[in-house]
Structures are given as structure tokens and as C-alpha cells.
C-alpha positions as CSV (number, residue, x, y, z in Angstrom):
1,M,-14.5,104.2,389.3
2,G,-15.8,105.2,385.8
3,A,-18.6,103.4,384.0
4,V,-17.8,100.0,382.5
5,G,-18.3,101.4,379.0
6,S,-16.1,104.5,379.3
7,P,-12.5,103.7,378.5
8,V,-10.0,105.8,380.4
9,K,-6.9,107.2,378.6
10,V,-3.8,106.2,380.6
11,V,-1.5,109.1,381.2
12,D,-0.4,108.6,384.8
13,S,-0.8,106.3,387.9
14,A,-4.3,107.7,388.7
15,S,-5.7,107.1,385.3
16,L,-4.0,103.7,385.1
17,S,-5.6,102.6,388.3
18,L,-9.0,103.6,386.9
19,E,-8.6,101.8,383.7
20,L,-7.2,98.6,385.3
21,T,-10.2,98.6,387.6
22,R,-12.6,99.1,384.7
23,I,-11.0,96.2,382.8
24,A,-11.0,94.0,385.9
25,D,-14.7,94.6,386.4
26,I,-15.5,93.6,382.8
27,C,-13.3,90.5,383.0
28,H,-14.9,89.5,386.2
29,G,-18.3,89.5,384.4
30,C,-17.0,87.4,381.5
31,R,-14.2,85.1,382.7
32,R,-13.6,83.5,379.2
33,C,-9.9,83.8,379.9
34,F,-10.0,82.1,383.4
35,S,-7.5,79.4,382.4
36,L,-5.6,81.2,379.7
37,C,-2.5,82.5,381.6
38,P,-1.1,83.4,385.0
39,S,-2.3,87.0,384.7
40,F,-6.0,86.1,384.6
41,E,-5.5,83.4,387.3
42,V,-4.2,86.0,389.8
43,L,-6.9,88.5,388.8
44,F,-9.8,86.2,389.3
45,K,-8.4,84.8,392.6
46,G,-8.0,88.3,393.8
47,L,-11.6,89.1,392.9
48,D,-12.9,86.0,394.6
49,V,-11.5,86.5,398.1
50,P,-14.2,87.5,400.7
51,E,-12.9,91.0,401.3
52,V,-13.2,91.8,397.6
53,D,-16.2,89.7,396.7
54,G,-16.2,90.5,393.0
55,E,-16.0,94.3,393.5
56,A,-13.1,95.4,391.3
57,D,-12.6,98.7,393.0
58,K,-11.7,96.9,396.2
59,L,-8.8,95.0,394.5
60,P,-5.5,95.6,396.3
61,K,-2.8,97.3,394.2
62,R,-0.6,94.2,394.5
63,V,-3.2,92.1,392.6
64,L,-3.3,94.6,389.8
65,D,0.5,94.8,389.8
66,D,0.7,91.0,389.6
67,F,-1.8,91.1,386.8
68,V,0.5,93.3,384.8
69,D,3.8,91.6,385.7
70,L,2.6,88.1,384.9
71,C,1.5,89.1,381.4
72,Y,4.0,87.9,378.9
73,E,2.3,89.5,375.9
74,C,1.2,86.3,374.1
75,K,-1.9,88.3,373.1
76,L,-4.1,85.2,373.1
77,C,-6.7,87.0,375.2
78,L,-7.6,89.0,372.1
79,P,-9.2,86.2,370.1
80,H,-11.0,85.1,373.2
81,C,-12.4,88.5,374.2
82,P,-15.8,89.6,372.9
83,Y,-15.1,93.2,373.9
84,I,-11.9,94.1,372.0
85,P,-11.9,97.3,369.9
86,P,-14.0,98.4,368.0
87,H,-16.4,97.3,370.7
88,R,-17.4,100.4,372.8
89,W,-15.9,98.9,375.9
90,A,-12.5,98.7,374.2
91,V,-11.0,95.9,376.3
92,D,-7.4,95.6,375.1
93,V,-5.4,93.9,377.9
94,P,-2.0,93.6,376.0
95,H,-1.9,97.3,375.3
96,L,-3.1,98.2,378.7
97,V,-0.3,96.1,380.2
98,L,2.2,98.0,378.0
99,E,0.8,101.4,379.1
100,S,1.0,100.2,382.7
101,R,4.7,99.3,382.2
102,H,5.2,102.6,380.5
103,V,3.8,104.6,383.5
104,R,6.0,102.6,385.8
105,M,9.1,103.3,383.6
106,Q,8.3,107.0,383.7
107,E,8.1,106.9,387.5
108,T,11.0,104.6,388.4
109,G,13.0,104.1,385.2
110,L,14.0,100.8,383.8
111,E,16.1,98.2,385.7
112,L,19.5,97.3,384.3
113,R,18.1,93.9,383.3
114,E,15.3,95.4,381.3
115,R,17.7,97.8,379.6
116,L,20.0,95.0,378.6
117,L,17.4,92.5,377.5
118,S,15.4,95.0,375.5
119,N,18.5,95.8,373.3
120,P,19.3,92.6,371.5
121,D,21.3,94.4,368.8
122,A,23.8,95.7,371.4
123,L,24.0,92.3,373.0
124,G,24.4,90.6,369.6
125,R,27.2,93.0,368.4
126,M,29.1,92.6,371.6
127,A,28.7,88.8,372.0
128,S,29.3,88.0,368.3
129,N,32.9,89.3,368.6
130,V,33.6,86.7,371.3
131,A,30.9,84.2,370.4
132,P,32.7,81.0,371.5
133,M,33.6,82.5,374.9
134,A,30.2,84.1,375.4
135,N,28.5,80.7,374.7
136,F,30.9,78.9,377.0
137,M,30.4,81.4,379.8
138,N,26.7,80.9,379.5
139,T,27.2,77.2,380.4
140,L,29.3,77.8,383.5
141,P,27.3,77.4,386.8
142,L,29.4,80.1,388.6
143,A,28.9,82.6,385.7
144,R,25.2,81.9,385.6
145,W,24.9,82.2,389.4
146,A,26.6,85.6,389.2
147,M,24.3,86.7,386.3
148,E,21.3,85.7,388.4
149,K,22.4,87.5,391.5
150,T,23.4,90.7,389.6
151,L,20.9,90.9,386.7
152,G,18.1,88.6,387.7
153,V,18.5,86.4,384.7
154,S,17.7,82.8,385.8
155,A,20.6,80.5,386.2
156,K,18.4,77.6,385.1
157,K,17.3,79.2,381.8
158,H,18.9,77.9,378.6
159,L,20.0,81.0,376.7
160,P,20.2,81.5,372.9
161,R,23.7,80.9,371.5
162,F,25.5,83.6,369.6
163,V,27.4,83.3,366.3
164,W,30.5,85.1,365.2
165,Q,29.2,85.7,361.6
166,S,25.8,87.5,361.5
167,F,23.3,86.5,358.9
168,T,23.6,89.7,357.0
169,R,27.4,89.3,356.9
170,W,26.9,85.8,355.5
171,F,24.5,87.1,352.9
172,E,27.0,89.8,351.8
173,M,29.8,87.3,351.4
174,R,28.0,84.4,349.7
175,N,28.2,83.6,346.0
176,A,24.7,84.3,344.8
177,P,23.3,82.2,342.0
178,E,22.8,83.7,338.6
179,R,19.2,84.1,337.5
180,A,18.3,82.5,334.2
181,A,14.8,84.1,334.0
182,P,13.0,87.1,335.5
183,P,11.9,86.5,339.1
184,V,8.4,85.6,339.9
185,A,8.5,88.0,342.9
186,K,10.9,90.2,344.8
187,V,11.3,90.2,348.5
188,V,13.5,92.0,351.0
189,L,14.1,89.6,353.9
190,F,14.1,91.1,357.3
191,P,15.9,88.4,359.3
192,T,14.9,89.4,362.9
193,C,17.4,89.9,365.7
194,S,17.2,86.2,366.6
195,V,18.3,85.1,363.1
196,E,20.8,87.9,362.8
197,W,22.7,87.2,366.0
198,N,21.7,83.7,367.1
199,R,20.2,81.5,364.3
200,P,21.5,82.5,360.9
201,E,20.8,79.0,359.6
202,I,17.1,80.0,359.6
203,G,17.8,82.9,357.3
204,Q,20.0,80.8,355.1
205,A,17.3,78.2,354.7
206,A,14.8,81.0,353.8
207,V,17.1,82.3,351.1
208,A,17.6,78.8,349.7
209,V,13.9,78.1,349.5
210,L,12.9,81.5,348.1
211,E,15.6,81.3,345.4
212,K,14.6,77.7,344.5
213,N,11.1,79.2,343.8
214,A,12.6,81.9,341.5
215,V,12.1,84.7,344.0
216,E,14.6,87.6,344.0
217,V,16.0,88.0,347.5
218,A,17.5,91.1,349.1
219,V,18.3,91.4,352.8
220,A,17.9,94.5,355.0
221,Y,18.4,94.6,358.7
222,P,18.3,98.2,359.8
223,L,17.7,97.3,363.5
224,C,15.6,95.1,365.8
225,C,11.9,95.7,365.2
226,G,11.4,97.1,368.7
227,M,9.3,94.3,370.2
228,P,11.7,93.9,373.2
229,L,11.4,97.6,374.0
230,F,7.6,97.3,373.6
231,D,7.4,94.5,376.0
232,V,9.1,96.3,378.9
233,G,7.0,99.4,378.4
234,D,9.5,101.6,376.6
235,V,6.8,102.7,374.2
236,V,8.8,105.8,373.1
237,G,11.8,103.7,372.3
238,A,9.6,101.2,370.4
239,D,8.2,104.1,368.4
240,E,11.7,105.3,367.5
241,S,12.4,101.8,366.2
242,R,9.3,102.1,364.1
243,R,10.3,105.3,362.6
244,T,13.8,104.0,361.8
245,F,12.5,100.8,360.4
246,V,9.9,102.4,358.2
247,A,12.3,105.0,356.9
248,A,14.8,102.2,355.9
249,M,12.2,99.8,354.4
250,K,9.7,102.0,352.5
251,G,12.1,102.4,349.6
252,W,12.1,98.7,349.1
253,V,8.3,98.6,349.0
254,E,8.2,101.5,346.6
255,N,10.5,99.6,344.3
256,G,8.3,96.5,344.2
257,Y,9.6,94.4,347.0
258,T,7.6,92.6,349.7
259,I,9.0,92.7,353.2
260,V,9.2,89.1,354.4
261,T,10.3,88.0,357.9
262,P,10.6,84.5,359.5
263,G,9.8,85.8,363.0
264,P,6.1,85.8,364.2
265,S,6.8,88.5,366.7
266,C,8.4,90.7,364.1
267,S,5.7,90.3,361.5
268,L,3.1,91.0,364.3
269,M,5.1,94.1,365.3
270,V,5.3,95.6,361.9
271,K,1.9,94.7,360.7
272,K,-0.2,95.4,363.8
273,E,1.8,97.2,366.4
274,Y,3.5,99.8,364.2
275,P,0.1,101.2,363.2
276,W,-0.9,101.3,366.9
277,L,2.3,103.1,367.8
278,A,1.8,105.6,365.0
279,A,-1.8,106.2,366.0
280,R,-0.7,106.7,369.6
281,S,1.9,109.2,368.4
282,G,-0.7,111.4,366.6
283,G,-2.0,109.4,363.7
284,L,-1.3,106.6,361.2
285,D,1.1,108.1,358.6
286,A,1.2,106.9,355.0
287,D,4.7,105.5,355.2
288,T,3.9,103.3,358.2
289,A,0.7,102.1,356.5
290,L,2.7,101.3,353.4
291,V,5.3,99.2,355.2
292,A,2.8,97.5,357.4
293,G,0.6,96.6,354.5
294,N,3.4,95.1,352.5
295,T,4.9,93.0,355.2
296,R,4.4,89.2,355.3
297,D,5.3,86.4,357.6
298,L,7.6,84.1,355.6
299,F,5.1,81.2,355.3
300,E,2.3,83.7,354.6
301,F,4.3,84.8,351.6
302,L,5.0,81.2,350.5
303,A,1.3,80.4,350.8
304,E,0.6,83.3,348.4
305,L,3.1,81.8,346.0
306,K,1.4,78.5,346.3
307,G,-2.0,80.0,345.7
308,K,-0.7,81.5,342.4
309,G,0.7,78.1,341.4
310,L,4.3,79.4,341.8
311,L,5.5,77.2,344.6
312,A,7.6,74.1,343.7
313,L,5.9,71.0,345.1
314,D,8.7,68.5,344.5
315,F,9.8,67.2,347.9
316,P,12.1,64.2,347.5
317,K,13.3,64.3,351.1
318,A,10.2,65.1,353.0
319,P,9.9,63.7,356.6
320,K,7.2,61.3,357.3
321,S,5.8,63.2,360.3
322,I,6.1,66.7,361.8
323,A,5.0,68.0,365.2
324,Y,4.4,71.7,364.6
325,H,4.1,74.3,367.3
326,L,1.8,77.2,366.3
327,P,3.4,80.3,367.9
328,C,1.0,82.7,369.7
329,H,2.1,85.7,367.7
330,L,1.1,83.9,364.5
331,K,-2.2,82.8,365.8
332,V,-3.3,86.3,366.8
333,Q,-2.6,87.5,363.3
334,N,-5.7,85.7,362.2
335,M,-4.3,84.5,358.9
336,G,-4.9,80.8,359.1
337,F,-2.2,78.2,359.6
338,K,0.1,78.9,356.7
339,S,3.2,77.0,358.0
340,R,1.2,73.9,358.8
341,D,-0.4,73.9,355.4
342,I,2.8,74.3,353.5
343,L,4.5,71.6,355.6
344,A,1.6,69.3,354.9
345,A,2.1,70.0,351.2
346,T,5.4,68.1,351.5
347,G,3.4,64.9,352.1
348,A,4.3,64.7,355.8
349,V,1.7,64.0,358.4
350,V,1.6,67.3,360.4
351,T,0.3,67.5,364.0
352,M,-0.3,71.1,365.0
353,V,-0.1,71.9,368.7
354,E,-1.7,75.3,369.7
355,R,-0.1,76.0,373.1
356,C,2.1,78.8,374.3
357,S,5.8,77.9,374.9
358,G,6.0,80.2,377.8
359,H,9.2,81.8,376.6
360,D,7.6,85.0,375.3
361,G,10.4,87.4,374.6
362,T,12.6,87.7,377.7
363,W,9.9,86.7,380.3
364,A,11.2,83.2,380.7
365,M,14.8,84.5,381.2
366,K,13.8,86.3,384.4
367,T,14.6,84.7,387.7
368,E,11.1,85.3,389.1
369,Y,9.3,83.9,386.1
370,F,11.4,81.0,384.8
371,D,9.6,78.3,386.8
372,E,6.2,79.7,385.8
373,S,7.3,79.8,382.2
374,M,8.1,76.1,382.2
375,K,4.7,75.4,383.8
376,V,3.1,77.3,380.9
377,G,5.1,75.4,378.4
378,K,4.4,72.0,379.8
379,K,1.1,71.6,377.9
380,L,3.0,72.3,374.7
381,F,5.8,69.9,375.5
382,D,3.4,67.2,376.3
383,G,1.4,67.8,373.1
384,L,4.5,67.7,370.9
385,A,5.8,64.5,372.6
386,A,2.4,62.8,372.1
387,A,2.7,63.3,368.4
388,E,5.8,61.0,368.3
389,A,6.9,62.8,365.1
390,D,10.2,62.6,363.2
391,V,10.6,66.4,363.3
392,I,9.6,69.1,365.7
393,A,9.2,72.6,364.3
394,S,8.3,76.1,365.5
395,D,8.3,79.4,363.6
396,C,9.5,81.1,366.8
397,A,13.3,80.8,367.5
398,L,12.8,81.6,371.2
399,A,10.0,79.1,371.5
400,G,12.5,76.6,370.0
401,V,14.9,77.4,372.9
402,Q,12.1,76.7,375.4
403,I,11.0,73.5,373.7
404,H,14.5,72.2,373.6
405,Q,14.9,72.9,377.3
406,G,11.6,71.3,378.1
407,M,12.0,68.2,375.9
408,N,15.7,67.9,375.2
409,V,15.0,67.5,371.4
410,P,16.2,69.4,368.4
411,V,13.7,72.0,367.1
412,K,13.7,73.4,363.6
413,H,12.1,76.4,362.0
414,P,9.5,75.2,359.4
415,I,11.7,76.9,356.7
416,E,14.5,74.5,357.6
417,V,12.2,71.6,357.3
418,L,11.0,72.8,353.9
419,R,14.6,73.3,352.7
420,D,15.5,69.8,353.8
421,A,12.3,68.4,352.1
422,Y,13.4,70.0,348.9
423,G,16.8,68.4,349.3
424,L,18.6,71.7,349.4
425,A,20.6,71.1,352.7
């Protein structure tokens, strides 16, 4: 085992084992994340058995494998950890988990389930052509049993619904309003794969709210941002997505547009993970830096408008109360609570619940993790229920699926709440 303060570059199984052991040793001496997620629970239990007795280099491989497999990339360990880069110990568990999965993928390849779930565009294009049938099949017990047995997708998990008309197709066909004055800003809306194939109403609400506030809106969806590939360890595939996305979007930025997205995982991916991928591939290039630096979460952008006095504050149909779920991938961007603050500006009483939904990409869909995902989400469900609010909202479309399953209540994106408060529905 190397010294605690000497990070090991992961290139193969041997170096991975050294780095996992190094990180386990540091985490053992800190334990700030002891109750954060199943990964740290299994790690600390493994360290505390008599035969290990806190010596990280005695940890069985199965414990380290479970530590990696139970991580659902919420990244909430980062704001908890005092040793994240640029600290010399460079503890970065989420990226170490990704490197671990990448090493495994190189050695054994990706399972069919991982290949399918990490390609939402292929699934979306295929299912959108037969959306009513695909949605119906996803409700049939026999079909779901077969899916579980063949693919490992839990028969108990509610799945996102598909739509026959994608968001970008809707945008192309709509009758855009004529502008009476120059716009106050220009945005190119990147809708996310969830909005494109499953929840176009989120994108439609975003367009309505932005245009009400005199913002010129264009739409570009070159491809999924690559986060699903990232999560399964296909770092090379995720980097290819980065290159394609950056090439497609840099021209918009150069022409004065801000890239805006309603998906927390996508804004995190473009703003934070694209630079990491670029650096891993040889160095942060100017185009990636340009695109990352000019990308905003949707409510981050709206908060900037409000700060300039450019956001309309007339809300004739605001709800009285809102229970708002703060998604993990917004929290770790360290930009404050923009959605909560804008929702509160409507006059509604907003209760914010900072708990993980447990959905986390495709983790909750997998047979072996579904029950654990609902345990993770229970604290969120209980917190939202305790608010007894008129409306429940989350910026994360997949968290909305999980909340709906856990609580059997409708869940809106904050931009839908804002659209309704403006009376634009």
C-alpha cells in the first residue's frame, strides 16, 4: 500500500486496488460520510470486522467491489469531504468509482443491460415510434417479469413514459410568437434526453417562461450529454459525447447565446465533468472551457435575470405552498438554491427537502438495487409529505418518477410550477 498522501493513477486492476485501499484508509480515519449512502455503510462495516480491525489493506475484494457497485454517483460526499482536490490527498470517490467501472469494463466488457440503459437516445428513438404500445408493455406484469429475468431491470420499478412527439419536433412545428422588441438575452435550450423523449412538457414550460421574459429561445439537442455512459464507466464513450456536444454547441456561444438546460445532471455534466474528461484526455481545450463556462442550469439563468431586474414578478396563479426537492446534482454545483428562491418569489411558502431520491440515473431500475433505492428515497418521501404542500416539485425528471412511485402523488418540474404561476398554462 502506498502512503496516504500519494494518489495512485488508476490504469489497471493493480493500481485500482492500491488507490481504493488508500482512499479506504483515509475514509476510515475521517468517517464524516458514515451515514451518507450504502457505499460508505458497507465500507465502514467491512473495516470494523475483527479480522480487518481498521486496516484497509486487509479489506476483502468483495467489500471494495460493493463499495463501488453501491455508489449511485449522487456526489454528495464531495461537499462533506475535507480532502477533495486540490487537497494533496486528492480524495475523489465519485471519479474513483468511475475509474473502477472503467477498469472492469475494459476487462469484462459491458453487460447488455448497461449498454441499453446507457444509450437513452437509441431507446427514445425506438420507443417514440410506438410510444403507446411501449408504455402499455411497461405496465404488463408478464412483460416486466421477462424484462427482469433477461435484462435485470426491476419488475417493481416504475419506468419513464415515452412520447411519440419529441420536444425538439414540437419546437420545430410550433407557431413561435413574434417579438415586438429586442430580446433581453439569447439562450439555446438543451432539453436533456429525459425532456426530449419522456417529458416534453418540461421543455414547453421552459420556452413559455423564457419567452414571457423577453428571452430569445433556440433549441439544440445534438445528443445525450453522456452522463449515462459516464455512470457505467464508459469514460471513452462519455468523452466522445463531450466532443460531439462541444462541437455542436460552441457556435451558439460564439454567437452570443447562453446554453441553458432544465436537467441538473446535464448541467453538472457539461459544467464540471466535461472539463474533467478533457483534462483526463490530455488537457482542457479552449472549446470545452468555452461551452462549460457558458452553460447554466435553467433556474440559475432565471436567477441571473432576476438579479438584473429582468424577471417578471407577476404571478396571478401562484400556489399557496410548494414542497421542493433539491436534487443532489444541483446541490453539488455549489450555486445556492436558485429554484427554491425563484419559487418563493411567486409568494408561495416553499419547504425545501435536501434528501436524495435514490433514483440516480439508472441505478434504481436495476433489480439488485431497486429495494435499496426506495430505502434511500424514504427520507425524501417523508420530508415532502410532512410539508403538506399544494404542489411537489423537483428539477430532476427521474427523481420525479421515484417520488411518484414512493408517494403516489404528481410531481412537477419547478419550471412547470412557474409557468402555472404566471398563468401561462
